N, C-alpha and C positions, 0 to 999 in steps of 0.2 A: 778645843777649844777649850773658856775654862768654862765651869758653872760653879758660883759662891753662892750656898743660902743660907742664911743663918750664921750658925758660929763655926760651917765647915766648910769644907773646899774642895774643890775635887777637880781635877785635871784631865777633861775626857777625851779625849784621844780618838774614838769609836767614832762610827757611821749614827749611832744610837745617842745621842744625850739628852737626860731628863733632868727635872728639876725638883727640887722639894716641896713642902705646905707649906713653906714658909715662903719667905719674901727672896727670888733670888735673880742672881744680874750676869747674864748669858754673857763669856769676852770673846767675840771674834775674827779671825785676821782671813782677808781677798788680798794676794801680793801678786799685780800681775809684774812684777818689777822680778823677785824669785818665787819664785810657783811651789817652789820647796814646802814654801815658809809657809801658805796657806793651812787656815785649820778648821776655813770652810769648804767644802768640796760636797763633790757632784752625790750626791742619794742621800745626803747627813737628814738628816731625822732631828727635829728639835723641838722637844715636847720640854716646855720651860714649869709645870708644874703647876697648883694651887699660888694663892699668897694673889702680890703682886711684883710683875716679876719686869725686870730691863733687862735688855739686847744692846750691848756696847758692837758696833759694828767697824772695826777700824780694813782702810781702805789706802794702802801702800799702789803710788804711781795711780795711772790711766785708768778706769772701770770704762773705755770706749762703747762698751756695742753693750747686746745682751746674751752674746756669748760669751765673754768674759764672768758674768754672775754666774756662778757656779748651779749645771741644772739639776732637775729634780730635787732641788732642798725640802722638807718642810718644814715648817715651823709652826707652834700653837702653843695657846698662855702665853705670847709675850704681850703685855699690855703699851711697853714703851724700847722704842729703838731709836738710839744715839750711833750718831753715825758720825766721825771725824776721817778724812780721807786729802792726802796727801798731791790729789788731779783731778782730772776731770772725773764727774762722775754722769758717765752717759754726754753722749754731742748730739743727742737726738729727742726730743718731747718721749719719756716713756723708756728710755731701753735702762737707764736704773730701776726696774722696775719693786717699787716696794708692795706694791699693794696686797703682794700674797704671805706677806710675813707677819703684818696683823689681820689679817682678813678685813674685819666692818665697821671696827676700831680702832682707837689708844692716839699716839702721839707718835710724831719721826721731827727726830733735832739732829739737822745734816749744818757741819762745821769744817768752815779749815777748807774744802774744797776751794778747786780754783774754778770751775765751769762746775754745773747742776743741769740734769734734764728728766727730773725724774718723776714717777706715777702713783698716787696713790690710794685709799679708797674711798672711795664718797667718805665716810663716818672718820677717816684720820684727821686727825689737826697735825697740821704740820709747821714748822718754822725753816726757815733758811737764817743761818749767822757767818755775816763776814766773807761771800764766793768771792771771786773776782775777777770773777767775767757772767758773762750769759749766761741768766738761770730761766729757766721751764718747768715747768710745774702742771702738770695734767692729773688733775682731783683733785683731789680731797674736799675737809670741811672747810675750818679757821684754820689761813695760810697767811702767817708770820713774816716779810722777806726785810733783810736786814742787808745789803751790799758793799765790802769793802773798798769799792770804785765805783768812779762818777760816770755817764756818760757808758752802761754797758746795758745787752737787752735782757730785760726784766718780762717774762709771760709765765702770766696765771688763768689757766682755761683753755686750753692749746688744745686739743680735742674734746676734754670733757670739762666742765667747768665746775668751779668749786663749789660744793655744796652751804657753803657758811661766807664769812665776810674775811676778805681780804685785806692786811695791813701794807703797808711801805715802810 
């Protein structure tokens, strides 16, 4: 996984990745098609450090259930998560659980996925843009959904209602 901070760029392939005192960007890959390509692995510890930090999570293939997300991964000091998916991200409410990535605050942006079934913490803003199939959202604060295909199911507050405003 890459951690890019300030003028320096480091490729950190170890299980423990740490950011700098500046604004950092963490780039990680979950590849369910060719798993050897994945850079986010079970038990990884990611601490982006001080500053305003962003994580870009690229997902190749379908991440159908919670078992596809690497277990035991811990995150700290990440303010915004940008997820780009080439397939489905979860197939039931909360299976693509990002509530632990940001903890209690921050923003999640999901783009390019087909279907989305995600869970975020009550204080996290969520934007889902361009999904082509069903969208199921659990939790979150302010939610914005812009789907790419008409006549697909959109469910917000599947088991936990949004704590803020919802826009479609």
